[in-house]
All heavy atoms as a GROMACS GRO file, in nm:
protein
  612
    1MET      N    1   2.102  -6.221   5.823
    1MET     CA    2   2.115  -6.120   5.723
    1MET      C    3   1.993  -6.122   5.630
    1MET      O    4   1.942  -6.017   5.593
    1MET     CB    5   2.243  -6.138   5.644
    1MET     CG    6   2.263  -6.028   5.544
    1MET     SD    7   2.405  -6.046   5.432
    1MET     CE    8   2.536  -6.088   5.537
    2GLN      N    9   1.948  -6.241   5.594
    2GLN     CA   10   1.834  -6.252   5.504
    2GLN      C   11   1.709  -6.190   5.567
    2GLN      O   12   1.633  -6.120   5.499
    2GLN     CB   13   1.807  -6.398   5.469
    2GLN     CG   14   1.910  -6.458   5.379
    2GLN     CD   15   1.879  -6.604   5.352
    2GLN    OE1   16   1.797  -6.667   5.418
    2GLN    NE2   17   1.946  -6.661   5.253
    3VAL      N   18   1.687  -6.216   5.694
    3VAL     CA   19   1.570  -6.162   5.762
    3VAL      C   20   1.577  -6.009   5.764
    3VAL      O   21   1.477  -5.940   5.738
    3VAL     CB   22   1.556  -6.218   5.905
    3VAL    CG1   23   1.448  -6.147   5.983
    3VAL    CG2   24   1.528  -6.368   5.900
    4GLN      N   25   1.694  -5.955   5.792
    4GLN     CA   26   1.709  -5.809   5.795
    4GLN      C   27   1.682  -5.747   5.659
    4GLN      O   28   1.615  -5.644   5.649
    4GLN     CB   29   1.850  -5.772   5.843
    4GLN     CG   30   1.880  -5.810   5.986
    4GLN     CD   31   1.784  -5.743   6.083
    4GLN    OE1   32   1.749  -5.626   6.069
    4GLN    NE2   33   1.738  -5.818   6.183
    5LEU      N   34   1.731  -5.808   5.554
    5LEU     CA   35   1.706  -5.757   5.419
    5LEU      C   36   1.558  -5.767   5.382
    5LEU      O   37   1.502  -5.674   5.323
    5LEU     CB   38   1.792  -5.831   5.317
    5LEU     CG   39   1.943  -5.804   5.324
    5LEU    CD1   40   2.020  -5.899   5.234
    5LEU    CD2   41   1.973  -5.660   5.288
    6ALA      N   42   1.494  -5.877   5.416
    6ALA     CA   43   1.352  -5.893   5.385
    6ALA      C   44   1.269  -5.792   5.463
    6ALA      O   45   1.171  -5.738   5.410
    6ALA     CB   46   1.307  -6.035   5.417
    7ARG      N   47   1.305  -5.763   5.586
    7ARG     CA   48   1.232  -5.664   5.665
    7ARG      C   49   1.239  -5.526   5.601
    7ARG      O   50   1.149  -5.445   5.616
    7ARG     CB   51   1.292  -5.655   5.806
    7ARG     CG   52   1.255  -5.772   5.894
    7ARG     CD   53   1.316  -5.759   6.030
    7ARG     NE   54   1.252  -5.650   6.102
    7ARG     CZ   55   1.296  -5.603   6.217
    7ARG    NH1   56   1.404  -5.654   6.272
    7ARG    NH2   57   1.235  -5.504   6.276
    8ARG      N   58   1.346  -5.501   5.527
    8ARG     CA   59   1.362  -5.371   5.460
    8ARG      C   60   1.303  -5.372   5.320
    8ARG      O   61   1.320  -5.277   5.245
    8ARG     CB   62   1.510  -5.335   5.455
    8ARG     CG   63   1.565  -5.311   5.595
    8ARG     CD   64   1.708  -5.268   5.593
    8ARG     NE   65   1.752  -5.247   5.729
    8ARG     CZ   66   1.868  -5.286   5.776
    8ARG    NH1   67   1.953  -5.349   5.698
    8ARG    NH2   68   1.900  -5.263   5.900
    9GLY      N   69   1.236  -5.484   5.285
    9GLY     CA   70   1.170  -5.490   5.155
    9GLY      C   71   1.263  -5.521   5.039
    9GLY      O   72   1.233  -5.490   4.924
   10LEU      N   73   1.375  -5.584   5.067
   10LEU     CA   74   1.474  -5.611   4.963
   10LEU      C   75   1.472  -5.755   4.916
   10LEU      O   76   1.576  -5.809   4.878
   10LEU     CB   77   1.614  -5.574   5.014
   10LEU     CG   78   1.632  -5.426   5.046
   10LEU    CD1   79   1.766  -5.401   5.112
   10LEU    CD2   80   1.617  -5.342   4.920
   11GLY      N   81   1.358  -5.818   4.915
   11GLY     CA   82   1.352  -5.953   4.861
   11GLY      C   83   1.258  -6.045   4.937
   11GLY      O   84   1.190  -6.005   5.031
   12ILE      N   85   1.259  -6.167   4.890
   12ILE     CA   86   1.178  -6.273   4.949
   12ILE      C   87   1.272  -6.378   5.006
   12ILE      O   88   1.372  -6.412   4.943
   12ILE     CB   89   1.088  -6.338   4.842
   12ILE    CG1   90   0.990  -6.235   4.784
   12ILE    CG2   91   1.012  -6.457   4.900
   12ILE    CD1   92   0.911  -6.286   4.667
   13ILE      N   93   1.241  -6.425   5.125
   13ILE     CA   94   1.325  -6.527   5.186
   13ILE      C   95   1.241  -6.649   5.220
   13ILE      O   96   1.119  -6.641   5.231
   13ILE     CB   97   1.396  -6.476   5.314
   13ILE    CG1   98   1.294  -6.436   5.421
   13ILE    CG2   99   1.490  -6.364   5.281
   13ILE    CD1  100   1.354  -6.406   5.554
   14ARG      N  101   1.307  -6.758   5.238
   14ARG     CA  102   1.244  -6.882   5.282
   14ARG      C  103   1.286  -6.902   5.428
   14ARG      O  104   1.403  -6.924   5.458
   14ARG     CB  105   1.293  -6.997   5.195
   14ARG     CG  106   1.225  -7.125   5.223
   14ARG     CD  107   1.280  -7.230   5.129
   14ARG     NE  108   1.191  -7.344   5.127
   14ARG     CZ  109   1.217  -7.454   5.065
   14ARG    NH1  110   1.328  -7.466   4.995
   14ARG    NH2  111   1.132  -7.554   5.068
   15THR      N  112   1.187  -6.890   5.516
   15THR     CA  113   1.217  -6.898   5.659
   15THR      C  114   1.103  -6.967   5.732
   15THR      O  115   1.002  -7.003   5.672
   15THR     CB  116   1.244  -6.758   5.717
   15THR    OG1  117   1.289  -6.771   5.851
   15THR    CG2  118   1.120  -6.672   5.715
   16LEU      N  119   1.116  -6.984   5.858
   16LEU     CA  120   1.013  -7.046   5.939
   16LEU      C  121   0.892  -6.955   5.953
   16LEU      O  122   0.907  -6.834   5.975
   16LEU     CB  123   1.068  -7.076   6.079
   16LEU     CG  124   1.185  -7.173   6.087
   16LEU    CD1  125   1.236  -7.179   6.230
   16LEU    CD2  126   1.144  -7.310   6.039
   17PRO      N  127   0.772  -7.009   5.941
   17PRO     CA  128   0.651  -6.928   5.961
   17PRO      C  129   0.649  -6.862   6.099
   17PRO      O  130   0.591  -6.756   6.116
   17PRO     CB  131   0.537  -7.028   5.947
   17PRO     CG  132   0.594  -7.140   5.867
   17PRO     CD  133   0.740  -7.147   5.902
   18LEU      N  134   0.713  -6.923   6.196
   18LEU     CA  135   0.719  -6.869   6.331
   18LEU      C  136   0.780  -6.729   6.332
   18LEU      O  137   0.737  -6.642   6.407
   18LEU     CB  138   0.801  -6.964   6.419
   18LEU     CG  139   0.816  -6.933   6.566
   18LEU    CD1  140   0.680  -6.938   6.634
   18LEU    CD2  141   0.911  -7.030   6.631
   19LEU      N  142   0.878  -6.704   6.246
   19LEU     CA  143   0.940  -6.572   6.242
   19LEU      C  144   0.848  -6.466   6.184
   19LEU      O  145   0.853  -6.351   6.223
   19LEU     CB  146   1.069  -6.578   6.159
   19LEU     CG  147   1.185  -6.656   6.217
   19LEU    CD1  148   1.302  -6.656   6.121
   19LEU    CD2  149   1.227  -6.598   6.351
   20ALA      N  150   0.764  -6.503   6.091
   20ALA     CA  151   0.676  -6.406   6.025
   20ALA      C  152   0.571  -6.352   6.120
   20ALA      O  153   0.523  -6.242   6.102
   20ALA     CB  154   0.611  -6.470   5.904
   21ARG      N  155   0.534  -6.427   6.222
   21ARG     CA  156   0.426  -6.382   6.310
   21ARG      C  157   0.478  -6.313   6.435
   21ARG      O  158   0.400  -6.264   6.514
   21ARG     CB  159   0.337  -6.497   6.347
   21ARG     CG  160   0.405  -6.595   6.436
   21ARG     CD  161   0.309  -6.693   6.494
   21ARG     NE  162   0.379  -6.748   6.608
   21ARG     CZ  163   0.334  -6.839   6.685
   21ARG    NH1  164   0.217  -6.888   6.664
   21ARG    NH2  165   0.404  -6.884   6.786
   22ASP      N  166   0.606  -6.308   6.456
   22ASP     CA  167   0.660  -6.249   6.578
   22ASP      C  168   0.698  -6.102   6.563
   22ASP      O  169   0.797  -6.058   6.618
   22ASP     CB  170   0.780  -6.330   6.628
   22ASP     CG  171   0.737  -6.460   6.695
   22ASP    OD1  172   0.621  -6.470   6.735
   22ASP    OD2  173   0.820  -6.550   6.706
   23GLY      N  174   0.621  -6.028   6.485
   23GLY     CA  175   0.642  -5.885   6.474
   23GLY      C  176   0.764  -5.845   6.394
   23GLY      O  177   0.815  -5.736   6.413
   24LEU      N  178   0.812  -5.930   6.307
   24LEU     CA  179   0.929  -5.896   6.227
   24LEU      C  180   0.892  -5.832   6.093
   24LEU      O  181   0.974  -5.820   6.005
   24LEU     CB  182   1.015  -6.020   6.202
   24LEU     CG  183   1.082  -6.079   6.325
   24LEU    CD1  184   1.161  -6.204   6.288
   24LEU    CD2  185   1.176  -5.978   6.388
   25GLU      N  186   0.765  -5.792   6.078
   25GLU     CA  187   0.718  -5.725   5.958
   25GLU      C  188   0.732  -5.810   5.833
   25GLU      O  189   0.746  -5.760   5.723
   25GLU     CB  190   0.791  -5.591   5.939
   25GLU     CG  191   0.774  -5.498   6.057
   25GLU     CD  192   0.878  -5.389   6.061
   25GLU    OE1  193   0.960  -5.380   5.969
   25GLU    OE2  194   0.876  -5.312   6.158
   26LEU      N  195   0.728  -5.941   5.847
   26LEU     CA  196   0.735  -6.032   5.732
   26LEU      C  197   0.595  -6.080   5.700
   26LEU      O  198   0.513  -6.102   5.788
   26LEU     CB  199   0.825  -6.152   5.763
   26LEU     CG  200   0.971  -6.120   5.796
   26LEU    CD1  201   1.045  -6.248   5.832
   26LEU    CD2  202   1.038  -6.052   5.680
   27VAL      N  203   0.566  -6.094   5.572
   27VAL     CA  204   0.435  -6.135   5.527
   27VAL      C  205   0.450  -6.260   5.441
   27VAL      O  206   0.532  -6.262   5.349
   27VAL     CB  207   0.368  -6.024   5.443
   27VAL    CG1  208   0.233  -6.067   5.394
   27VAL    CG2  209   0.359  -5.896   5.524
   28PRO      N  210   0.372  -6.367   5.467
   28PRO     CA  211   0.381  -6.487   5.383
   28PRO      C  212   0.336  -6.456   5.240
   28PRO      O  213   0.245  -6.376   5.219
   28PRO     CB  214   0.286  -6.586   5.449
   28PRO     CG  215   0.252  -6.528   5.582
   28PRO     CD  216   0.278  -6.383   5.577
   29THR      N  217   0.400  -6.518   5.144
   29THR     CA  218   0.360  -6.499   5.005
   29THR      C  219   0.238  -6.584   4.976
   29THR      O  220   0.221  -6.693   5.031
   29THR     CB  221   0.474  -6.538   4.909
   29THR    OG1  222   0.512  -6.673   4.935
   29THR    CG2  223   0.594  -6.448   4.926
   30LEU      N  224   0.152  -6.536   4.890
   30LEU     CA  225   0.030  -6.607   4.855
   30LEU      C  226   0.060  -6.719   4.756
   30LEU      O  227   0.147  -6.705   4.669
   30LEU     CB  228  -0.072  -6.511   4.795
   30LEU     CG  229  -0.120  -6.400   4.889
   30LEU    CD1  230  -0.210  -6.305   4.815
   30LEU    CD2  231  -0.188  -6.458   5.009
   31GLY      N  232  -0.013  -6.829   4.767
   31GLY     CA  233   0.003  -6.940   4.673
   31GLY      C  234   0.134  -7.015   4.688
   31GLY      O  235   0.178  -7.084   4.599
   32ASN      N  236   0.194  -7.000   4.802
   32ASN     CA  237   0.323  -7.065   4.825
   32ASN      C  238   0.299  -7.191   4.908
   32ASN      O  239   0.274  -7.184   5.027
   32ASN     CB  240   0.417  -6.970   4.898
   32ASN     CG  241   0.555  -7.027   4.912
   32ASN    OD1  242   0.581  -7.140   4.876
   32ASN    ND2  243   0.645  -6.947   4.965
   33ASP      N  244   0.306  -7.306   4.846
   33ASP     CA  245   0.284  -7.432   4.916
   33ASP      C  246   0.414  -7.506   4.942
   33ASP      O  247   0.418  -7.628   4.947
   33ASP     CB  248   0.190  -7.522   4.835
   33ASP     CG  249   0.051  -7.462   4.827
   33ASP    OD1  250   0.013  -7.388   4.920
   33ASP    OD2  251  -0.019  -7.488   4.728
   34LEU      N  252   0.523  -7.433   4.957
   34LEU     CA  253   0.651  -7.498   4.984
   34LEU      C  254   0.647  -7.565   5.121
   34LEU      O  255   0.597  -7.509   5.218
   34LEU     CB  256   0.764  -7.396   4.982
   34LEU     CG  257   0.795  -7.331   4.848
   34LEU    CD1  258   0.901  -7.224   4.867
   34LEU    CD2  259   0.841  -7.436   4.749
   35GLN      N  260   0.699  -7.683   5.126
   35GLN     CA  261   0.708  -7.755   5.252
   35GLN      C  262   0.852  -7.751   5.300
   35GLN      O  263   0.942  -7.797   5.230
   35GLN     CB  264   0.663  -7.900   5.234
   35GLN     CG  265   0.519  -7.916   5.194
   35GLN     CD  266   0.425  -7.872   5.304
   35GLN    OE1  267   0.451  -7.892   5.421
   35GLN    NE2  268   0.317  -7.808   5.265
   36LEU      N  269   0.872  -7.695   5.416
   36LEU     CA  270   1.006  -7.694   5.473
   36LEU      C  271   1.027  -7.826   5.546
   36LEU      O  272   0.955  -7.858   5.639
   36LEU     CB  273   1.023  -7.579   5.572
   36LEU     CG  274   1.022  -7.439   5.514
   36LEU    CD1  275   1.032  -7.336   5.625
   36LEU    CD2  276   1.134  -7.421   5.415
   37VAL      N  277   1.120  -7.903   5.499
   37VAL     CA  278   1.149  -8.031   5.562
   37VAL      C  279   1.287  -8.018   5.627
   37VAL      O  280   1.389  -8.015   5.559
   37VAL     CB  281   1.149  -8.145   5.459
   37VAL    CG1  282   1.182  -8.277   5.526
   37VAL    CG2  283   1.016  -8.152   5.388
   38ARG      N  284   1.283  -8.005   5.756
   38ARG     CA  285   1.408  -7.990   5.831
   38ARG      C  286   1.399  -8.076   5.957
   38ARG      O  287   1.294  -8.094   6.013
   38ARG     CB  288   1.429  -7.845   5.871
   38ARG     CG  289   1.443  -7.756   5.751
   38ARG     CD  290   1.481  -7.619   5.790
   38ARG     NE  291   1.497  -7.541   5.670
   38ARG     CZ  292   1.512  -7.412   5.667
   38ARG    NH1  293   1.515  -7.346   5.779
   38ARG    NH2  294   1.525  -7.348   5.554
   39ASN      N  295   1.512  -8.124   5.997
   39ASN     CA  296   1.521  -8.202   6.119
   39ASN      C  297   1.609  -8.127   6.218
   39ASN      O  298   1.704  -8.060   6.178
   39ASN     CB  299   1.583  -8.340   6.093
   39ASN     CG  300   1.496  -8.424   6.003
   39ASN    OD1  301   1.376  -8.432   6.024
   39ASN    ND2  302   1.555  -8.486   5.903
   40ILE      N  303   1.576  -8.139   6.343
   40ILE     CA  304   1.660  -8.082   6.448
   40ILE      C  305   1.717  -8.198   6.528
   40ILE      O  306   1.642  -8.282   6.578
   40ILE     CB  307   1.578  -7.990   6.541
   40ILE    CG1  308   1.524  -7.872   6.461
   40ILE    CG2  309   1.664  -7.942   6.657
   40ILE    CD1  310   1.434  -7.780   6.540
   41TRP      N  311   1.846  -8.202   6.535
   41TRP     CA  312   1.914  -8.307   6.610
   41TRP      C  313   1.973  -8.248   6.736
   41TRP      O  314   2.029  -8.139   6.734
   41TRP     CB  315   2.027  -8.365   6.525
   41TRP     CG  316   1.983  -8.447   6.410
   41TRP    CD1  317   1.895  -8.412   6.312
   41TRP    CD2  318   2.025  -8.579   6.379
   41TRP    NE1  319   1.880  -8.513   6.222
   41TRP    CE2  320   1.960  -8.617   6.260
   41TRP    CE3  321   2.113  -8.669   6.440
   41TRP    CZ2  322   1.979  -8.741   6.202
   41TRP    CZ3  323   2.132  -8.792   6.381
   41TRP    CH2  324   2.064  -8.827   6.264
   42ILE      N  325   1.960  -8.319   6.845
   42ILE     CA  326   2.024  -8.282   6.970
   42ILE      C  327   2.135  -8.383   6.994
   42ILE      O  328   2.107  -8.501   7.015
   42ILE     CB  329   1.924  -8.282   7.088
   42ILE    CG1  330   1.809  -8.187   7.059
   42ILE    CG2  331   1.995  -8.243   7.217
   42ILE    CD1  332   1.698  -8.192   7.161
   43LEU      N  333   2.255  -8.336   6.985
   43LEU     CA  334   2.370  -8.426   6.999
   43LEU      C  335   2.438  -8.405   7.134
   43LEU      O  336   2.449  -8.294   7.182
   43LEU     CB  337   2.471  -8.399   6.887
   43LEU     CG  338   2.418  -8.412   6.745
   43LEU    CD1  339   2.526  -8.373   6.646
   43LEU    CD2  340   2.369  -8.553   6.718
   44LEU      N  341   2.485  -8.516   7.189
   44LEU     CA  342   2.556  -8.513   7.316
   44LEU      C  343   2.690  -8.583   7.302
   44LEU      O  344   2.700  -8.685   7.233
   44LEU     CB  345   2.478  -8.587   7.424
   44LEU     CG  346   2.349  -8.526   7.472
   44LEU    CD1  347   2.280  -8.622   7.568
   44LEU    CD2  348   2.376  -8.395   7.541
   45HIS      N  349   2.787  -8.531   7.368
   45HIS     CA  350   2.916  -8.600   7.375
   45HIS      C  351   2.898  -8.721   7.465
   45HIS      O  352   2.824  -8.717   7.564
   45HIS     CB  353   3.022  -8.506   7.432
   45HIS     CG  354   3.160  -8.560   7.420
   45HIS    ND1  355   3.212  -8.649   7.510
   45HIS    CD2  356   3.256  -8.538   7.328
   45HIS    CE1  357   3.335  -8.680   7.475
   45HIS    NE2  358   3.363  -8.613   7.365
   46SER      N  359   2.962  -8.829   7.431
   46SER     CA  360   2.942  -8.953   7.508
   46SER      C  361   2.979  -8.937   7.655
   46SER      O  362   2.922  -9.005   7.741
   46SER     CB  363   3.022  -9.067   7.444
   46SER     OG  364   3.161  -9.036   7.444
   47ASP      N  365   3.073  -8.848   7.685
   47ASP     CA  366   3.111  -8.826   7.825
   47ASP      C  367   3.003  -8.751   7.903
   47ASP      O  368   3.000  -8.756   8.025
   47ASP     CB  369   3.241  -8.746   7.833
   47ASP     CG  370   3.361  -8.824   7.783
   47ASP    OD1  371   3.349  -8.948   7.770
   47ASP    OD2  372   3.465  -8.762   7.756
   48LEU      N  373   2.915  -8.679   7.833
   48LEU     CA  374   2.817  -8.595   7.902
   48LEU      C  375   2.677  -8.654   7.906
   48LEU      O  376   2.592  -8.605   7.979
   48LEU     CB  377   2.810  -8.458   7.833
   48LEU     CG  378   2.936  -8.375   7.839
   48LEU    CD1  379   2.919  -8.248   7.760
   48LEU    CD2  380   2.974  -8.345   7.983
   49ARG      N  381   2.652  -8.757   7.828
   49ARG     CA  382   2.513  -8.803   7.818
   49ARG      C  383   2.459  -8.862   7.947
   49ARG      O  384   2.338  -8.869   7.965
   49ARG     CB  385   2.497  -8.903   7.703
   49ARG     CG  386   2.559  -9.035   7.726
   49ARG     CD  387   2.544  -9.123   7.606
   49ARG     NE  388   2.633  -9.236   7.623
   49ARG     CZ  389   2.602  -9.358   7.596
   49ARG    NH1  390   2.487  -9.385   7.543
   49ARG    NH2  391   2.688  -9.454   7.617
   50ARG      N  392   2.543  -8.902   8.039
   50ARG     CA  393   2.496  -8.956   8.167
   50ARG      C  394   2.506  -8.854   8.281
   50ARG      O  395   2.471  -8.886   8.394
   50ARG     CB  396   2.574  -9.082   8.203
   50ARG     CG  397   2.541  -9.197   8.110
   50ARG     CD  398   2.594  -9.330   8.161
   50ARG     NE  399   2.566  -9.433   8.065
   50ARG     CZ  400   2.655  -9.489   7.985
   50ARG    NH1  401   2.781  -9.451   7.991
   50ARG    NH2  402   2.620  -9.583   7.899
   51THR      N  403   2.551  -8.735   8.249
   51THR     CA  404   2.558  -8.629   8.349
   51THR      C  405   2.417  -8.578   8.376
   51THR      O  406   2.345  -8.541   8.285
   51THR     CB  407   2.646  -8.512   8.298
   51THR    OG1  408   2.774  -8.564   8.263
   51THR    CG2  409   2.661  -8.405   8.403
   52THR      N  410   2.377  -8.579   8.502
   52THR     CA  411   2.239  -8.547   8.539
   52THR      C  412   2.197  -8.410   8.489
   52THR      O  413   2.090  -8.394   8.430
   52THR     CB  414   2.222  -8.554   8.692
   52THR    OG1  415   2.263  -8.683   8.736
   52THR    CG2  416   2.078  -8.529   8.732
   53ARG      N  417   2.279  -8.309   8.511
   53ARG     CA  418   2.244  -8.173   8.472
   53ARG      C  419   2.225  -8.161   8.320
   53ARG      O  420   2.130  -8.101   8.272
   53ARG     CB  421   2.354  -8.077   8.518
   53ARG     CG  422   2.319  -7.933   8.501
   53ARG     CD  423   2.429  -7.844   8.548
   53ARG     NE  424   2.482  -7.886   8.675
   53ARG     CZ  425   2.578  -7.824   8.740
   53ARG    NH1  426   2.630  -7.715   8.690
   53ARG    NH2  427   2.623  -7.869   8.855
   54VAL      N  428   2.315  -8.222   8.245
   54VAL     CA  429   2.306  -8.218   8.099
   54VAL      C  430   2.183  -8.297   8.052
   54VAL      O  431   2.109  -8.254   7.963
   54VAL     CB  432   2.434  -8.272   8.035
   54VAL    CG1  433   2.421  -8.286   7.885
   54VAL    CG2  434   2.553  -8.183   8.071
   55ARG      N  435   2.159  -8.411   8.113
   55ARG     CA  436   2.045  -8.494   8.074
   55ARG      C  437   1.912  -8.421   8.098
   55ARG      O  438   1.822  -8.424   8.014
   55ARG     CB  439   2.047  -8.623   8.157
   55ARG     CG  440   1.952  -8.728   8.110
   55ARG     CD  441   2.001  -8.789   7.983
   55ARG     NE  442   1.898  -8.772   7.884
   55ARG     CZ  443   1.912  -8.797   7.755
   55ARG    NH1  444   2.027  -8.839   7.709
   55ARG    NH2  445   1.816  -8.780   7.671
   56PHE      N  446   1.900  -8.352   8.213
   56PHE     CA  447   1.779  -8.275   8.240
   56PHE      C  448   1.759  -8.166   8.136
   56PHE      O  449   1.649  -8.143   8.088
   56PHE     CB  450   1.783  -8.212   8.380
   56PHE     CG  451   1.736  -8.303   8.489
   56PHE    CD1  452   1.818  -8.337   8.593
   56PHE    CD2  453   1.606  -8.354   8.487
   56PHE    CE1  454   1.775  -8.421   8.694
   56PHE    CE2  455   1.561  -8.438   8.587
   56PHE     CZ  456   1.647  -8.471   8.691
   57PHE      N  457   1.868  -8.096   8.101
   57PHE     CA  458   1.857  -7.989   8.001
   57PHE      C  459   1.816  -8.045   7.865
   57PHE      O  460   1.728  -7.989   7.799
   57PHE     CB  461   1.989  -7.913   7.989
   57PHE     CG  462   1.985  -7.815   7.875
   57PHE    CD1  463   1.910  -7.699   7.885
   57PHE    CD2  464   2.054  -7.841   7.758
   57PHE    CE1  465   1.905  -7.609   7.779
   57PHE    CE2  466   2.048  -7.752   7.652
   57PHE     CZ  467   1.975  -7.635   7.663
   58VAL      N  468   1.875  -8.154   7.823
   58VAL     CA  469   1.843  -8.213   7.692
   58VAL      C  470   1.698  -8.262   7.690
   58VAL      O  471   1.627  -8.241   7.592
   58VAL     CB  472   1.942  -8.326   7.658
   58VAL    CG1  473   1.897  -8.404   7.536
   58VAL    CG2  474   2.080  -8.267   7.635
   59ASP      N  475   1.653  -8.323   7.797
   59ASP     CA  476   1.514  -8.366   7.804
   59ASP      C  477   1.419  -8.247   7.798
   59ASP      O  478   1.317  -8.251   7.728
   59ASP     CB  479   1.489  -8.448   7.931
   59ASP     CG  480   1.559  -8.582   7.929
   59ASP    OD1  481   1.600  -8.626   7.819
   59ASP    OD2  482   1.573  -8.643   8.036
   60PHE      N  483   1.451  -8.140   7.870
   60PHE     CA  484   1.370  -8.019   7.866
   60PHE      C  485   1.368  -7.960   7.725
   60PHE      O  486   1.262  -7.924   7.673
   60PHE     CB  487   1.426  -7.916   7.966
   60PHE     CG  488   1.369  -7.778   7.947
   60PHE    CD1  489   1.243  -7.748   7.994
   60PHE    CD2  490   1.442  -7.681   7.881
   60PHE    CE1  491   1.190  -7.621   7.977
   60PHE    CE2  492   1.389  -7.554   7.863
   60PHE     CZ  493   1.264  -7.525   7.911
   61LEU      N  494   1.483  -7.950   7.662
   61LEU     CA  495   1.493  -7.894   7.528
   61LEU      C  496   1.411  -7.976   7.428
   61LEU      O  497   1.337  -7.920   7.346
   61LEU     CB  498   1.639  -7.888   7.484
   61LEU     CG  499   1.668  -7.827   7.348
   61LEU    CD1  500   1.620  -7.683   7.342
   61LEU    CD2  501   1.816  -7.836   7.319
   62ALA      N  502   1.419  -8.107   7.438
   62ALA     CA  503   1.344  -8.193   7.347
   62ALA      C  504   1.193  -8.173   7.365
   62ALA      O  505   1.119  -8.161   7.266
   62ALA     CB  506   1.380  -8.339   7.371
   63GLU      N  507   1.147  -8.163   7.489
   63GLU     CA  508   1.004  -8.142   7.515
   63GLU      C  509   0.958  -8.007   7.460
   63GLU      O  510   0.849  -7.997   7.401
   63GLU     CB  511   0.975  -8.150   7.664
   63GLU     CG  512   0.985  -8.290   7.721
   63GLU     CD  513   0.968  -8.292   7.872
   63GLU    OE1  514   0.917  -8.192   7.928
   63GLU    OE2  515   1.004  -8.392   7.933
   64GLU      N  516   1.037  -7.904   7.479
   64GLU     CA  517   1.001  -7.771   7.429
   64GLU      C  518   0.996  -7.768   7.276
   64GLU      O  519   0.907  -7.706   7.217
   64GLU     CB  520   1.098  -7.665   7.482
   64GLU     CG  521   1.086  -7.640   7.629
   64GLU     CD  522   0.949  -7.587   7.668
   64GLU    OE1  523   0.901  -7.492   7.603
   64GLU    OE2  524   0.890  -7.642   7.762
   65LEU      N  525   1.091  -7.832   7.212
   65LEU     CA  526   1.091  -7.835   7.066
   65LEU      C  527   0.971  -7.912   7.011
   65LEU      O  528   0.910  -7.872   6.911
   65LEU     CB  529   1.221  -7.895   7.014
   65LEU     CG  530   1.344  -7.806   7.029
   65LEU    CD1  531   1.471  -7.883   6.994
   65LEU    CD2  532   1.332  -7.681   6.943
   66ILE      N  533   0.934  -8.019   7.077
   66ILE     CA  534   0.816  -8.095   7.035
   66ILE      C  535   0.690  -8.009   7.052
   66ILE      O  536   0.603  -8.007   6.966
   66ILE     CB  537   0.804  -8.227   7.114
   66ILE    CG1  538   0.916  -8.323   7.068
   66ILE    CG2  539   0.667  -8.290   7.097
   66ILE    CD1  540   0.932  -8.445   7.156
   67ALA      N  541   0.683  -7.934   7.161
   67ALA     CA  542   0.567  -7.846   7.183
   67ALA      C  543   0.562  -7.733   7.080
   67ALA      O  544   0.454  -7.689   7.041
   67ALA     CB  545   0.572  -7.788   7.324
   68LEU      N  546   0.677  -7.688   7.033
   68LEU     CA  547   0.683  -7.580   6.934
   68LEU      C  548   0.669  -7.628   6.791
   68LEU      O  549   0.659  -7.546   6.699
   68LEU     CB  550   0.816  -7.505   6.947
   68LEU     CG  551   0.827  -7.406   7.060
   68LEU    CD1  552   0.970  -7.353   7.069
   68LEU    CD2  553   0.731  -7.291   7.041
   69LYS      N  554   0.665  -7.758   6.769
   69LYS     CA  555   0.662  -7.812   6.633
   69LYS      C  556   0.553  -7.752   6.545
   69LYS      O  557   0.581  -7.711   6.433
   69LYS     CB  558   0.651  -7.964   6.638
   69LYS     CG  559   0.661  -8.029   6.502
   69LYS     CD  560   0.658  -8.182   6.515
   69LYS     CE  561   0.667  -8.246   6.379
   69LYS     NZ  562   0.669  -8.392   6.389
   70PRO      N  563   0.426  -7.743   6.592
   70PRO     CA  564   0.324  -7.682   6.505
   70PRO      C  565   0.355  -7.537   6.468
   70PRO      O  566   0.333  -7.495   6.356
   70PRO     CB  567   0.196  -7.691   6.589
   70PRO     CG  568   0.222  -7.799   6.689
   70PRO     CD  569   0.369  -7.795   6.716
   71ALA      N  570   0.407  -7.460   6.563
   71ALA     CA  571   0.440  -7.320   6.535
   71ALA      C  572   0.556  -7.310   6.437
   71ALA      O  573   0.556  -7.224   6.348
   71ALA     CB  574   0.474  -7.247   6.665
   72ILE      N  575   0.653  -7.396   6.452
   72ILE     CA  576   0.768  -7.395   6.361
   72ILE      C  577   0.724  -7.431   6.220
   72ILE      O  578   0.771  -7.374   6.122
   72ILE     CB  579   0.877  -7.491   6.412
   72ILE    CG1  580   0.939  -7.437   6.541
   72ILE    CG2  581   0.984  -7.513   6.307
   72ILE    CD1  582   1.031  -7.534   6.611
   73GLN      N  583   0.629  -7.522   6.209
   73GLN     CA  584   0.580  -7.564   6.078
   73GLN      C  585   0.470  -7.474   6.024
   73GLN      O  586   0.424  -7.493   5.912
   73GLN     CB  587   0.527  -7.709   6.086
   73GLN     CG  588   0.635  -7.809   6.112
   73GLN     CD  589   0.580  -7.950   6.126
   73GLN    OE1  590   0.464  -7.971   6.162
   73GLN    NE2  591   0.664  -8.047   6.098
   74GLY      N  592   0.426  -7.377   6.102
   74GLY     CA  593   0.321  -7.286   6.057
   74GLY      C  594   0.183  -7.345   6.059
   74GLY      O  595   0.095  -7.305   5.986
   75LYS      N  596   0.161  -7.444   6.145
   75LYS     CA  597   0.032  -7.513   6.150
   75LYS      C  598  -0.049  -7.477   6.274
   75LYS      O  599  -0.143  -7.546   6.306
   75LYS     CB  600   0.054  -7.664   6.145
   75LYS     CG  601   0.116  -7.710   6.017
   75LYS     CD  602   0.139  -7.858   6.019
   75LYS     CE  603   0.202  -7.903   5.889
   75LYS     NZ  604   0.233  -8.045   5.888
   76ASP      N  605  -0.012  -7.373   6.342
   76ASP     CA  606  -0.088  -7.338   6.463
   76ASP      C  607  -0.190  -7.231   6.436
   76ASP      O  608  -0.192  -7.162   6.342
   76ASP     CB  609   0.005  -7.295   6.576
   76ASP     CG  610   0.084  -7.171   6.544
   76ASP    OD1  611   0.097  -7.136   6.426
   76ASP    OD2  612   0.132  -7.109   6.640
   0.00000   0.00000   0.00000
């Protein structure tokens, strides 16, 4: 909802820099040195952590998130 309102010019939001560059018509504010400190946790149920299919997906997801880290932080 915040992104939709900001796209219509109805305010300023705090969001990932990645969203601002993907054609959502968002513009970073000048002089804004806010650091977004967020962690992403990948949790598994103990019954599923040894399941091959789930393990492959979690490993893939972790690698993709690590590769996207600079873009998520706006450092690319």
